[in-house]
C-alpha positions as CSV (number, residue, x, y, z in Angstrom):
1,M,-6.0,-15.5,-21.0
2,K,-7.2,-11.9,-19.9
3,K,-8.9,-11.3,-16.2
4,I,-11.7,-8.8,-16.3
5,I,-12.3,-6.8,-13.4
6,S,-16.0,-7.1,-12.4
7,L,-18.4,-4.6,-12.7
8,S,-19.3,-4.2,-9.3
9,G,-16.6,-4.5,-7.8
10,L,-15.2,-1.6,-9.7
11,L,-18.0,0.8,-9.0
12,F,-17.3,0.4,-5.8
13,I,-14.1,0.8,-5.7
14,L,-14.5,3.8,-7.7
15,F,-17.3,5.3,-5.2
16,S,-15.9,4.1,-1.6
17,C,-13.9,7.1,-1.1
18,T,-12.8,10.6,-2.0
19,K,-9.3,12.1,-2.5
20,E,-8.3,14.5,0.7
21,N,-6.5,17.5,0.1
22,T,-3.3,18.1,-0.3
23,Y,-0.8,19.9,1.9
24,L,2.9,21.3,2.5
25,L,5.7,19.3,4.3
26,K,8.7,20.8,5.0
27,N,12.0,18.7,5.0
28,S,15.3,19.3,6.6
29,H,17.0,17.7,3.7
30,R,14.6,19.4,0.8
31,T,12.1,22.4,0.1
32,A,8.7,21.6,0.7
33,T,7.4,18.9,-0.9
34,Q,3.7,18.0,-1.5
35,F,2.6,15.0,0.0
36,T,-1.7,13.7,-0.2
37,K,-2.8,13.0,3.2
38,Y,-5.1,9.9,3.2
39,T,-7.7,9.0,5.9
40,I,-8.8,5.5,7.3
41,R,-11.8,6.5,9.2
42,K,-12.6,4.8,12.4
43,E,-14.7,1.4,11.3
44,Q,-13.8,1.6,8.0
45,N,-11.0,-0.6,5.8
46,Y,-10.6,1.7,2.8
47,C,-9.2,5.2,2.3
48,D,-10.5,8.2,1.4
49,G,-9.0,8.9,-2.1
50,N,-9.5,5.4,-3.0
51,N,-10.2,6.2,-6.6
52,F,-9.7,3.2,-9.4
53,I,-6.6,4.7,-11.9
54,S,-5.3,2.3,-14.5
55,T,-1.7,2.2,-14.2
56,S,1.4,0.7,-15.9
57,Y,4.5,0.6,-13.9
58,S,8.0,-0.8,-14.6
59,E,9.1,1.4,-11.0
60,L,6.8,2.6,-8.5
61,N,8.3,5.3,-6.2
62,F,7.0,7.0,-3.3
63,I,7.5,8.3,0.2
64,A,5.1,7.7,2.9
65,K,4.8,9.0,6.1
66,F,2.7,7.7,9.4
67,D,1.7,10.0,12.5
68,S,1.0,8.1,15.8
69,T,-2.5,7.3,14.1
70,A,-0.7,4.4,13.4
71,I,-0.4,3.0,16.8
72,Y,-3.6,0.4,17.5
73,S,-4.4,-2.8,18.9
74,N,-6.9,-5.0,17.4
75,L,-10.1,-6.3,19.2
76,N,-9.3,-9.8,18.7
77,P,-5.8,-10.0,19.4
78,D,-4.5,-12.6,16.6
79,N,-5.6,-9.9,14.2
80,Q,-2.3,-7.8,15.4
81,L,-0.3,-9.8,13.0
82,D,-2.4,-8.9,9.7
83,I,-1.0,-7.2,7.4
84,N,-3.1,-3.6,6.2
85,K,-1.8,-2.4,3.1
86,L,-0.1,1.2,2.2
87,Y,0.4,1.7,-1.5
88,G,1.0,-0.1,-4.7
89,F,-0.6,-1.6,-8.0
90,S,-2.4,-4.5,-9.5
91,D,-0.9,-6.6,-12.2
92,N,-1.3,-8.9,-15.2
93,N,-4.4,-6.9,-16.0
94,S,-6.2,-8.8,-13.2
95,T,-7.8,-7.9,-10.1
96,H,-5.6,-7.5,-6.8
97,H,-6.3,-10.7,-4.9
98,L,-5.0,-12.3,-8.1
99,F,-2.0,-10.4,-8.9
100,S,-0.3,-7.6,-7.4
101,A,2.3,-5.5,-5.4
102,R,2.2,-2.9,-2.4
103,F,3.8,-2.3,0.4
104,G,2.3,-3.3,3.4
105,W,2.5,-1.9,7.1
106,R,1.8,-3.1,11.0
107,W,2.1,-2.0,14.1
108,S,3.2,-4.8,16.5
109,D,6.2,-5.2,19.1
110,N,5.8,-1.9,19.9
111,A,7.0,-1.2,16.3
112,L,5.6,0.3,13.1
113,R,6.5,-2.6,10.0
114,L,6.7,-2.4,6.4
115,F,6.0,-5.3,4.4
116,G,6.5,-6.3,0.9
117,Y,2.7,-7.8,-0.1
118,V,2.3,-9.7,-3.3
119,Y,-0.2,-12.1,-5.0
120,N,0.6,-14.0,-7.9
121,D,-2.2,-16.6,-9.0
122,G,-4.4,-15.8,-6.3
123,V,-1.5,-16.9,-4.2
124,R,-0.2,-14.3,-1.1
125,N,3.2,-13.9,-0.2
126,S,5.0,-11.2,1.8
127,K,8.0,-10.7,4.0
128,E,9.3,-7.9,6.2
129,L,11.5,-4.8,4.7
130,G,12.2,-3.0,8.0
131,I,11.3,-1.2,10.8
132,V,10.0,2.7,10.7
133,A,9.8,5.3,13.0
134,I,6.6,7.7,13.5
135,G,6.9,10.6,12.2
136,T,9.9,9.9,9.4
137,E,9.5,10.3,5.6
138,N,10.2,6.6,4.1
139,I,11.3,5.9,0.2
140,C,9.7,3.2,-1.0
141,S,10.1,1.6,-4.6
142,I,9.0,-1.2,-6.2
143,K,10.5,-2.5,-8.9
144,V,8.9,-4.9,-12.0
145,T,11.5,-7.8,-13.3
146,P,9.8,-10.4,-15.2
147,R,10.4,-12.5,-12.6
148,S,10.3,-10.5,-9.3
149,Y,9.0,-7.6,-7.7
150,V,12.0,-5.8,-6.3
151,F,11.1,-3.3,-3.0
152,S,13.2,-0.6,-1.7
153,L,12.8,0.8,1.7
154,N,15.1,3.9,3.0
155,G,17.9,2.1,0.7
156,K,17.6,-1.4,1.8
157,I,16.4,-3.4,-0.9
158,D,15.1,-7.4,-1.5
159,S,12.7,-8.9,-3.5
160,L,9.4,-11.6,-4.2
161,P,8.1,-13.7,-6.8
162,R,6.5,-12.6,-9.9
163,T,4.8,-14.9,-12.2
164,S,4.1,-12.5,-14.4
165,T,6.9,-12.2,-17.0
166,T,6.0,-8.7,-18.4
167,L,8.4,-5.7,-18.3
168,E,6.1,-3.5,-16.5
169,A,2.8,-4.5,-14.3
170,T,-0.4,-3.1,-16.0
171,G,-3.5,-2.9,-13.9
172,Y,-4.5,0.0,-11.7
173,K,-3.5,1.8,-8.4
174,L,-3.9,0.4,-4.9
175,Y,-4.2,2.8,-1.8
176,P,-3.9,2.8,2.0
177,Y,-6.6,-0.3,3.6
178,F,-6.9,-1.2,6.7
179,G,-7.2,-5.3,7.8
180,G,-8.2,-7.9,7.4
181,D,-10.6,-9.3,9.7
182,E,-11.1,-5.9,11.3
183,T,-12.0,-2.3,10.7
184,A,-9.7,0.6,11.8
185,P,-10.0,0.9,15.2
186,H,-9.7,4.8,15.2
187,N,-9.0,7.3,12.4
188,I,-5.8,6.4,10.9
189,Y,-3.7,9.3,8.4
190,I,-1.3,8.3,6.5
191,W,0.8,10.6,4.2
192,I,1.8,9.7,0.6
193,K,3.7,11.3,-2.3
194,E,4.2,9.7,-5.3
């Protein structure tokens, strides 16, 4: 049975944010590369540029970079272990809280940590993939198989289960998001190149 995204949820996603301009980032290994800057504004959860875009992926590849705005403290210390969302996609023609795969991130124990973060039949599962440095470009990918989501972070590979059995994940794109329970304590800037 096909899941249907509610009209009000789609309208919220469509009109909640606008995309920021892109800029060129020089890297010693490559020529100039175009990134998109996403801003999660203070006291917000959703980023600018959070537009509804239908997708179908067998593999999503992107590069992500954080600056010092990724360092934060939550008002409630228990929320410091919440996983913020970086980038990914919904799956199974459904909403992301039913089926999805994305990278997550958080600042905890004086380190920026990236995670694999998935939903299968509404059940959330996550796994820490590694610690990354502020200001570095991180090569990320999520590969779809009939039984798993295969995450790669800077060449390190790990996986999480996938209950959908299709060869591609069909749904919509998922953008940077702060929270859980709290909104962003200050503006947070994330650069992504797909």
